[in-house]
N, C-alpha and C positions, 0 to 999 in steps of 0.2 A: 397434802405436800407432794405425794406422788404425781397427782393429776397436773399440779401447777407446774412441776419441774418438767413432766413428760411432754406436754403440749408444744413448749417452744422447740424441743428437740425433735418432735415429730414433724412441725412445720418446716424446720431447717432441713430436714431429711427430704422433704417434698420439693423444696426450693432447690436444694443442691442436686437432686434428680433431674428436675426440670432443665436446670442450666447445663448438666451433662448431657442430656438427650437433645438439646436445641441444636439444630442443623446450623452448620456455619454459612455465613452469607453467600449467595450464589455469584460466582466470579463473572465479571462482564465477558460476553461472547462478542468478540470483534471480527468482522470481515474486512480485510485489508487488502489493497492493491499489491501485486506481487513484487513490485518494486521496493516495498517497505520491509521486507522481511528483516533485515538485521536492525534497522532503525526501530521499528515497532516492538521488537523483541526487547530491545534495549530499554525502550520506554515502559514496557511492561514489568521489567525487572526493577526499574526505578520506582514504579508505583507500589510494587509488592514489598519493596525495602522500607516503605512507610508504614507497614503493618496491614495492608490490604490484601485480599485474595488476588492472586496474580491472574490478569485477564487471560482468557482462552483465545487464541488468534487463529484464523484460517486465512491463508493467503491464495489468491488466484488472480485471474483478470478481472478487472473491475466490471467488465461486461457480464461474466460469468456469475460473479457475486451479486450483481443487481437483479439478474434474472432469477437467482435463487430466492432473494428477498421478495421480489414480486410473486413467486410462486407459494409464498407462505413460509420459508425457512426461518426459524427463530433465531434471532440475533438482537444485540443490544446497540451496536455502533457500526456504521459503514465508513470506511475511508476509501474513497475513490481516487484514481489517477487523473480524472477530468471531471469537469462540471457537468457534461452531458448526461452521464449515467445517474449523476445525483439529481439533475433536473427531472429525468424520467421517473425516479421514485418520488420526488416532490409533486409531480402532476398526478400521481396515483394516490397521493394523500398518505404515504407510508412513513413519512418522516415527522418526528416531534416538533411542533412549531416552536421557532425561535432557537433551534439547537444547531443549525447549519452554519459552518464557518470555513472559509478558505484559511489554511494555514502554512502550507508549504508549496514550494515552487522547484522546478528542475530544468535541466538543459538537456538538448538532444545532441547525440555524438555518433560518429562512426567508429567502430573498433575493429581491430584485426588480431589474430593471434600474436602473442609475443613472440619475437624473433622474425616476424615478417619485416622486409625492408620497408622503411618509411618512404613516403611520397609527399610531396607539397600537398597542403589542403585542396588546392584548387584541382589537382590532378585527382585526388581521392573522389571528389564530387563527379568528376568525369567518368572515373572508373567504375562508378555505381552502375552506369548503362551497359557495361560490358562483362562484369563479374558477378557471380552469385552473391546475394546480400540477404541476410536472415533479418526478418522483422516480424514484430507481433502482427496478428491478423489485422489489416488495415479496414476491414469492413466492420469491426466492431470493438476491438481492444484500443484503448487510448493511445499507447506508444505506437501502435501502427497507424493509427489515425493522424498522429503528428508527423511520423515519418513521410507518409503519403503526401500530407499537405506541404512538407518541406521540399520533398523531390519535385512535386508540381511547381512550386514557387521558384526553383532554380532551373526548370525546364528538362528534369531527367526522368519524370515518372514513366512517360511512355516508353522510353528506352530501357528502363529499369524493370518494368512489369514481367517480362519473359524470364528474368533471372531472379525474381524474388522467390524466397523461401518462406513461407508462412508458418508462423509458429503461435500456439496457443495463447501465450503470454510472453512479456518482455524478458523474462528470465529463461524462457524455453529459447528464445531467440538468441540470448547470451550464450546459453550452452552449446547451441550449434557452432558458434564461432570458436568457443573454448575446444571443442572437440575436433575441430578443423574441418567440420561438414560444410561451412560456409566460410569463404575467405574474408568476408566483411559482414558486419551487423549494424544495425541502427537501434541503439538502446538509449537509455537515460544516463547522464553522467555519473550518477550515484550507482547504477548497476556497474558501469565500467571500474569504478572505484572499488567496488566490492570483490572483483575478481582479480586474482594474481596471474591469470592466464590470457589476458587479453590487454590491449593498451589502446588509448584513444589516438586516432590518426587525423581526426578533423572534426571540427565542432560547427553545427549549423548556426546561422545568425538567428538570433532571438525573433527577429521580424520575418522569418521564413515560415513560420508555423504559429497557430494560436498559442497564446501564453499556457504554459503548463502549470496548471493549478490543482492541488489536492485539497478537496473539502471533506470534512467530517461532519457527521450528524448522528444524532441519537434516533433509533427507530420507534415508531409507535408500538411495536410488539415488544419492546424492551421491558424485561421484568427484573433485572438486576438492580439491587438497591445501590450498587457501587458504580453503575454505568455513567451516571451524570458527573460523579467526582472524577472518575478517569477521563471523560470528555475534557472536563475543564483543565485537569492535568496536562493533557496533550497541548491545550491552547496557552497554558502559561509560559512565563519566561524559562522556568525549569525545563518543562516538556520540550519547548522548541528548541533549547540548547541541545538536547540528546539528539534530535534530527540534524541539528547543524553540525554535529561532530561526523555525521555519515555523509556530509556534502550537500545537503538540502538547503535551499533557500528558505527562509522564514520570513513571515510577516503578519 
Protein backbone atom coordinates (compact mmCIF):
# COMPACT_ATOMS: atom_id res chain seq x y z
CA UNK A 1 0.00 0.00 0.00
CA UNK A 2 2.84 2.42 0.89
CA UNK A 3 4.65 1.85 -2.39
CA UNK A 4 1.49 2.17 -4.48
CA UNK A 5 0.48 5.44 -2.86
CA UNK A 6 4.02 6.87 -2.76
CA UNK A 7 4.85 6.39 -6.46
CA UNK A 8 2.14 8.71 -7.86
CA UNK A 9 3.11 11.38 -5.32
CA UNK A 10 6.77 11.03 -6.23
CA UNK A 11 6.02 11.34 -9.96
CA UNK A 12 3.81 14.33 -9.32
CA UNK A 13 6.63 15.94 -7.37
CA UNK A 14 9.07 15.43 -10.20
CA UNK A 15 6.59 16.77 -12.78
CA UNK A 16 5.82 19.77 -10.62
CA UNK A 17 9.51 20.53 -10.20
CA UNK A 18 10.04 20.26 -13.93
CA UNK A 19 7.29 22.74 -14.65
CA UNK A 20 8.62 25.11 -12.01
CA UNK A 21 12.15 24.95 -13.41
CA UNK A 22 11.13 25.27 -17.08
CA UNK A 23 12.34 28.55 -18.57
CA UNK A 24 9.67 30.90 -19.92
CA UNK A 25 9.51 31.24 -23.71
CA UNK A 26 12.15 33.60 -25.08
CA UNK A 27 10.61 36.92 -26.07
CA UNK A 28 11.18 37.97 -29.70
CA UNK A 29 14.00 40.44 -30.29
CA UNK A 30 12.87 43.04 -32.82
CA UNK A 31 15.18 45.47 -34.60
CA UNK A 32 13.02 48.37 -35.80
CA UNK A 33 13.47 51.69 -37.58
CA UNK A 34 13.81 54.70 -35.27
CA UNK A 35 10.59 56.25 -36.59
CA UNK A 36 8.58 53.36 -35.12
CA UNK A 37 9.37 53.99 -31.46
CA UNK A 38 5.94 54.84 -30.10
CA UNK A 39 3.92 52.66 -32.46
CA UNK A 40 6.04 49.51 -32.18
CA UNK A 41 6.09 49.77 -28.39
CA UNK A 42 2.29 50.05 -28.45
CA UNK A 43 2.09 46.98 -30.69
CA UNK A 44 4.38 45.08 -28.30
CA UNK A 45 2.13 46.05 -25.39
CA UNK A 46 -0.89 44.79 -27.32
CA UNK A 47 0.81 41.47 -28.00
CA UNK A 48 1.86 41.11 -24.35
CA UNK A 49 -1.73 41.82 -23.26
CA UNK A 50 -2.69 38.60 -25.02
CA UNK A 51 -0.50 36.61 -22.63
CA UNK A 52 2.71 36.48 -24.69
CA UNK A 53 6.19 37.54 -23.56
CA UNK A 54 6.61 41.21 -24.46
CA UNK A 55 8.97 41.60 -27.43
CA UNK A 56 12.31 43.26 -26.77
CA UNK A 57 12.75 46.12 -29.25
CA UNK A 58 15.88 47.94 -30.34
CA UNK A 59 15.45 51.15 -32.34
CA UNK A 60 18.01 52.75 -34.64
CA UNK A 61 18.48 53.81 -38.25
CA UNK A 62 17.50 50.99 -40.62
CA UNK A 63 20.99 51.16 -42.10
CA UNK A 64 22.66 50.59 -38.71
CA UNK A 65 20.33 47.72 -37.87
CA UNK A 66 20.82 46.02 -41.24
CA UNK A 67 24.59 46.20 -40.80
CA UNK A 68 24.30 44.66 -37.34
CA UNK A 69 22.24 41.80 -38.77
CA UNK A 70 24.74 41.27 -41.58
CA UNK A 71 27.51 41.15 -38.98
CA UNK A 72 25.73 38.34 -37.13
CA UNK A 73 23.79 40.17 -34.43
CA UNK A 74 21.12 37.84 -32.98
CA UNK A 75 17.56 38.98 -33.67
CA UNK A 76 14.19 37.57 -34.67
CA UNK A 77 12.48 40.30 -36.68
CA UNK A 78 13.65 43.29 -38.71
CA UNK A 79 11.40 46.21 -39.58
CA UNK A 80 13.01 48.65 -42.01
CA UNK A 81 11.91 52.14 -43.05
CA UNK A 82 12.70 51.34 -46.66
CA UNK A 83 12.89 48.38 -48.99
CA UNK A 84 16.53 48.86 -49.98
CA UNK A 85 18.01 47.67 -46.68
CA UNK A 86 15.62 44.73 -46.57
CA UNK A 87 16.67 43.92 -50.15
CA UNK A 88 20.30 43.88 -49.01
CA UNK A 89 19.61 41.34 -46.28
CA UNK A 90 17.52 39.25 -48.66
CA UNK A 91 20.39 39.15 -51.15
CA UNK A 92 22.65 37.88 -48.37
CA UNK A 93 20.20 35.08 -47.61
CA UNK A 94 19.52 36.34 -44.08
CA UNK A 95 15.71 36.43 -44.27
CA UNK A 96 13.41 33.51 -43.63
CA UNK A 97 11.78 32.71 -46.96
CA UNK A 98 8.16 33.76 -47.27
CA UNK A 99 8.11 36.07 -44.24
CA UNK A 100 8.83 39.43 -45.87
CA UNK A 101 5.90 41.81 -46.29
CA UNK A 102 5.34 45.56 -46.74
CA UNK A 103 2.76 46.76 -44.23
CA UNK A 104 3.22 50.47 -43.50
CA UNK A 105 3.64 53.73 -45.37
CA UNK A 106 4.52 57.31 -44.43
CA UNK A 107 4.82 60.89 -45.71
CA UNK A 108 7.73 63.32 -45.81
CA UNK A 109 7.34 66.77 -44.25
CA UNK A 110 9.26 69.90 -43.33
CA UNK A 111 9.07 70.82 -39.64
CA UNK A 112 9.96 73.92 -37.64
CA UNK A 113 10.02 74.62 -33.90
CA UNK A 114 6.66 75.51 -32.42
CA UNK A 115 6.31 79.29 -32.36
CA UNK A 116 8.24 79.89 -35.57
CA UNK A 117 6.31 82.12 -38.00
CA UNK A 118 4.47 80.21 -40.70
CA UNK A 119 5.26 80.65 -44.36
CA UNK A 120 3.46 79.46 -47.44
CA UNK A 121 4.52 75.90 -48.40
CA UNK A 122 6.15 77.14 -51.61
CA UNK A 123 8.27 79.60 -49.62
CA UNK A 124 9.28 76.84 -47.21
CA UNK A 125 10.61 74.76 -50.11
CA UNK A 126 12.60 77.76 -51.40
CA UNK A 127 13.92 78.50 -47.89
CA UNK A 128 15.53 75.06 -47.68
CA UNK A 129 18.30 76.38 -49.90
CA UNK A 130 19.17 79.31 -47.60
CA UNK A 131 18.59 78.05 -44.05
CA UNK A 132 20.02 75.14 -42.07
CA UNK A 133 17.97 71.97 -42.38
CA UNK A 134 18.39 68.77 -40.34
CA UNK A 135 17.95 65.46 -42.14
CA UNK A 136 18.99 61.89 -41.50
CA UNK A 137 22.21 60.89 -43.26
CA UNK A 138 21.24 60.86 -46.96
CA UNK A 139 24.04 58.44 -47.83
CA UNK A 140 22.54 55.56 -45.87
CA UNK A 141 19.49 56.30 -43.70
CA UNK A 142 16.08 55.88 -45.42
CA UNK A 143 14.63 59.19 -44.22
CA UNK A 144 17.70 60.99 -45.52
CA UNK A 145 17.54 59.21 -48.85
CA UNK A 146 13.90 60.18 -49.26
CA UNK A 147 14.74 63.77 -48.31
CA UNK A 148 17.55 64.02 -50.84
CA UNK A 149 15.39 62.51 -53.58
CA UNK A 150 12.59 65.00 -52.82
CA UNK A 151 14.94 67.98 -52.82
CA UNK A 152 16.49 66.83 -56.06
CA UNK A 153 13.05 66.47 -57.60
CA UNK A 154 12.06 70.05 -56.74
CA UNK A 155 15.49 71.39 -57.74
CA UNK A 156 16.70 72.41 -54.26
CA UNK A 157 19.33 69.79 -53.39
CA UNK A 158 22.37 71.62 -54.78
CA UNK A 159 21.42 74.80 -52.97
CA UNK A 160 20.55 72.93 -49.77
CA UNK A 161 23.72 70.83 -49.44
CA UNK A 162 25.90 73.49 -47.76
CA UNK A 163 23.22 73.98 -45.09
CA UNK A 164 22.33 70.33 -44.47
CA UNK A 165 22.89 69.12 -40.91
CA UNK A 166 23.28 65.34 -41.09
CA UNK A 167 21.92 63.21 -38.24
CA UNK A 168 22.38 59.52 -37.48
CA UNK A 169 18.66 58.80 -37.82
CA UNK A 170 15.37 60.59 -38.35
CA UNK A 171 14.67 61.03 -34.63
CA UNK A 172 18.07 62.65 -34.18
CA UNK A 173 17.16 65.08 -36.98
CA UNK A 174 13.86 65.79 -35.24
CA UNK A 175 15.69 66.44 -31.95
CA UNK A 176 17.92 69.06 -33.62
CA UNK A 177 14.81 71.02 -34.63
CA UNK A 178 13.21 70.54 -31.21
CA UNK A 179 16.29 72.04 -29.53
CA UNK A 180 16.48 74.92 -32.01
CA UNK A 181 19.85 73.70 -33.34
CA UNK A 182 18.34 73.70 -36.82
CA UNK A 183 15.46 75.99 -37.84
CA UNK A 184 14.04 73.38 -40.22
CA UNK A 185 14.07 69.60 -40.51
CA UNK A 186 12.83 67.01 -42.98
CA UNK A 187 11.26 64.05 -41.21
CA UNK A 188 8.34 61.66 -41.53
CA UNK A 189 4.86 62.93 -40.81
CA UNK A 190 4.59 60.44 -37.95
CA UNK A 191 7.74 61.87 -36.32
CA UNK A 192 6.25 65.34 -36.40
CA UNK A 193 3.05 63.98 -34.90
CA UNK A 194 5.01 62.38 -32.04
CA UNK A 195 6.54 65.71 -30.97
CA UNK A 196 4.85 68.63 -29.22
CA UNK A 197 7.84 70.86 -29.89
CA UNK A 198 7.66 71.02 -33.68
CA UNK A 199 4.96 71.62 -36.25
CA UNK A 200 4.60 70.75 -39.91
CA UNK A 201 5.14 73.75 -42.19
CA UNK A 202 5.08 71.94 -45.55
CA UNK A 203 4.49 68.47 -46.97
CA UNK A 204 6.39 67.03 -49.93
CA UNK A 205 4.29 65.72 -52.81
CA UNK A 206 4.14 61.93 -52.79
CA UNK A 207 5.60 61.82 -56.30
CA UNK A 208 8.71 63.79 -55.30
CA UNK A 209 10.39 60.75 -53.77
CA UNK A 210 10.18 56.93 -53.91
CA UNK A 211 7.18 55.49 -52.04
CA UNK A 212 7.91 55.22 -48.32
CA UNK A 213 7.40 51.58 -47.46
CA UNK A 214 8.11 49.71 -44.21
CA UNK A 215 8.74 45.98 -44.73
CA UNK A 216 8.94 43.41 -41.93
CA UNK A 217 10.62 40.01 -42.13
CA UNK A 218 11.66 37.20 -39.85
CA UNK A 219 15.39 36.54 -39.82
CA UNK A 220 16.98 33.15 -40.41
CA UNK A 221 18.80 33.56 -37.10
CA UNK A 222 15.45 33.74 -35.26
CA UNK A 223 15.15 31.39 -32.28
CA UNK A 224 12.15 32.78 -30.40
CA UNK A 225 9.10 30.50 -30.68
CA UNK A 226 6.95 33.64 -30.43
CA UNK A 227 8.60 35.51 -33.31
CA UNK A 228 6.33 34.26 -36.09
CA UNK A 229 3.24 34.92 -34.00
CA UNK A 230 4.28 38.50 -33.37
CA UNK A 231 5.10 39.02 -37.07
CA UNK A 232 1.63 37.81 -38.00
CA UNK A 233 0.13 40.08 -35.35
CA UNK A 234 1.88 43.11 -36.88
CA UNK A 235 0.37 42.22 -40.26
CA UNK A 236 -3.10 41.55 -38.88
CA UNK A 237 -5.98 44.02 -38.94
CA UNK A 238 -5.59 44.49 -35.20
CA UNK A 239 -1.88 45.11 -35.46
CA UNK A 240 -2.16 47.58 -38.32
CA UNK A 241 -4.82 49.47 -36.39
CA UNK A 242 -2.20 50.19 -33.73
CA UNK A 243 0.09 51.84 -36.27
CA UNK A 244 -2.79 53.72 -37.88
CA UNK A 245 -3.43 55.41 -34.52
CA UNK A 246 0.06 56.91 -34.76
CA UNK A 247 -0.50 58.24 -38.26
CA UNK A 248 1.02 55.52 -40.41
CA UNK A 249 -0.58 54.44 -43.64
CA UNK A 250 -1.42 50.72 -43.68
CA UNK A 251 -1.95 48.28 -46.52
